[in-house]
C-alpha distance (Angstrom), angle and dihedral (degrees) to the residues before:
residue distance angle dihedral
M1 . . .
R2 3.77 . .
Y3 3.74 135.1 .
R4 3.76 134.0 -165.2
I5 3.78 125.1 -143.4
D6 3.76 119.3 179.9
G7 3.81 92.1 -15.5
L8 3.83 97.1 -50.4
L9 3.81 115.1 117.9
D10 3.81 113.9 -148.1
E11 3.83 128.0 -177.1
V12 3.76 108.7 -132.8
A13 3.77 105.5 176.5
T14 3.84 144.5 -6.3
I15 3.80 113.8 -141.3
K16 3.75 116.6 -145.1
G17 3.78 120.4 -153.2
N18 3.79 127.6 40.6
D19 3.81 96.5 -121.2
L20 3.80 94.5 55.1
S21 3.80 93.9 43.4
E22 3.84 92.3 48.9
Q23 3.81 90.0 52.5
I24 3.78 94.5 49.1
I25 3.86 92.5 45.3
S26 3.87 89.9 50.8
R27 3.82 91.5 49.7
L28 3.80 93.3 49.4
K29 3.85 90.1 47.3
V30 3.82 89.8 52.7
L31 3.78 91.1 49.3
A32 3.78 92.2 50.4
E33 3.84 92.2 43.5
L34 3.85 94.8 -116.7
D35 3.78 127.5 149.9
I36 3.88 103.9 -92.0
A37 3.80 90.7 -163.2
E38 3.79 96.7 56.9
R39 3.78 114.0 88.3
R40 3.84 104.9 154.1
V41 3.82 103.5 65.2
P42 3.84 131.6 53.7
Q43 3.72 115.2 -102.8
D44 3.82 134.1 -163.1
G45 3.77 125.7 -160.3
F46 3.81 144.6 167.4
V47 3.81 130.3 -134.2
P48 3.82 101.9 -140.6
R49 3.80 99.4 -136.8
C50 3.75 137.3 -7.9
D51 3.78 125.5 -175.2
R52 3.79 114.5 -157.7
A53 3.87 121.0 174.8
G54 3.82 90.4 -19.7
R55 3.79 93.3 -51.7
D56 3.82 126.6 111.0
I57 3.81 112.5 -126.4
D58 3.79 127.5 -169.3
L59 3.75 112.7 -137.9
R60 3.79 128.1 -165.1
G61 3.78 125.3 -174.5
S62 3.80 130.3 -155.9
V63 3.78 127.7 -171.9
M64 3.75 119.3 -163.3
P65 3.84 122.6 -173.0
S66 3.79 114.8 -133.4
V67 3.77 140.2 -177.3
H68 3.82 88.2 -103.4
A69 3.77 94.5 59.6
K70 3.76 119.0 112.9
T71 3.79 112.7 -110.9
Q72 3.80 123.0 -148.3
């Protein structure tokens, strides 16, 4: 998992295990209002509003398929 703040991309975590990673990806897709069934095309989404420490934060999410992705 990576995030970008002010143009700098930072890797935050590596998720081990397919079951856990699939659950996290599905949850993030739901929050960003993406199609959870689509796995072959890139998707961009937006989380409407997030309040963190009394401050509103705009969140965008992008999902990119890769050769390392598990196919079903």
